[in-house]
N, C-alpha and C positions, 0 to 999 in steps of 0.2 A: 940857472939854466936858461938858455935862450933858444929860439927856433933855429938859429944858425949854429949853435953849439949844444946839441942835446946830450948832456952828460949825466943827467939824473937817471936813476934806475927806473925800470918798469915795475909797477906794483901789480903783482898777480894775486887777485883775490881768490882765496882757497877755502872751500868748505867740505872737501872730500867727495863732491858729487861728480857725476859724469859730465855735467855741463861745465864745471870748473876745469876739468881735464881737457875738454874740447877747446875751451877758451885759451888755455895755455898753448896747446898745439897750434891753433890758428895764429896766435900772436907770434909764435916762433917762426912760422912760415912767412908772415908778413914782414917781420923785423929783421930776420936773418939770424945767423949763428953768433954766439959769444956775447950777446947783449947782457949787461948786468941787470939782475932782477931780484926783487924781494917778494917771496911768497908770504902773503899776509893771512894769518888765521886768528880770528877772534873767538873766544869762548868764555862762558861764565864758569869759573871754578866751582866745583860742587860745594866746597866749604863756604863760598860767598853767596850762594843762591839763597835769596830771601823767601822763596816760595810764596805761600799765602800771606805770610807776614809782610813781605815786601809790597804786595798788592794792596793790603789793607792800610799800610802807612802812607800810601799815595806816592811813593818813590817811583820815578820812571824806571821801568824794568828793561834791561838789555834784551835784544832779540836774538842773540847768539846762542848756539847750542850749549847745554850744560854738561860738563864732563870734568873728570879728574885730570890733573896735570900730566900724568903718564900717558893717558889716552890722547890728550891734546898734542903732546910732543910726538907721539907715533903718527898721528894724522898729518901733522905739519911735515914730518920727515918724508912721508909719502908724497906730499905736494912738491917738496924740494927735489925729490928724486925724479918725479914726472917732468918738472921744469928743466932739470939737468939733461934728461934724456931727449927733451925737445930741442935742446941747444942753448939754453940760457946758462949764464954763470949765476946760479941762484943761491941765495941764502934765505933762511927762514926767520920770520918775526911772529912770535906768538904773543897775543895781547889778551890779558884778562879783561873782559868787557865790563865796563861800568856805565855804558851808555849804548845808544843804538849803533848797529854795525855800520850804517852809512856814515855816521859821524866819525867813527874810527877810521874808515877808509879815507875819507876826505882829509882828516887831520894828518894821517900818516903820509899821504901823497904830498901834502904841502910841506911837512917837516923834511921829507926826503927829497924835495924838489923833483918829483917824479916827472918823467917825460910822457908817461902814459899810464892809465889805470886800466887793467884788463879784468873783465867780469864775464861770467857765464850767466845766461838767462835761464831761469827755470821753465820747464815746459808746461804751460797751462793750456787747457783745452776747453772747448765748448763755451758755456756761459761765463766761467771764470775769466777766460781770455778776453771775451767781448766786454765784460764789465770792468775788469781790473787792468787790462793792458800789461804794461811792464810790471815786474815784481817791485815791491815797495823799496827794497834796498837799492836796486838799480835806478829806480825813479828818483829817489832821494839823492843819490850820488850825482846823477845827471843834472838835477835841479840846483845843487849847491856847490859843485866843484867847478872851478873856472878853467880847468885844464882838459887835456884830451882823454877821452874814455872810449875804449873798444868794448862793445857789448856784443858777445857772440850768442846767437840764437840757439834754441834747443835743437836737438836732432830731429829732422823731419820725420813724421810718422809714415 
């Protein structure tokens, strides 16, 4: 993909949150209708979750939600539906997380030659907002991905 010929899909980061929904809707308004998109959802399968054992062995633990395959598929289908209603030609990609979510997003965007990564920002308030700024996943994606990222802020209070 080049800037003159942006054929790669848009990566829509999905976690089932209202901020993820808002980011998809904003991206559709900016990019227009019928843009190809991949709704990306990473989760730790229940059967792969190491729990306390994983922590004690020193293995880096994924930061994605822990859930069964059927629940993960249902949540991904919701994201694909929302993206379709917003105007994207969307397909879903569910990944069993074995590393940090930001790494999964960046790797997927590179593999897919994405034209844009779209993320919603979690709403932090007060001291957390002052001390932490952007969420860790957003911060890591912005710091490691060399492509375009659309980060949509939380709903104003």
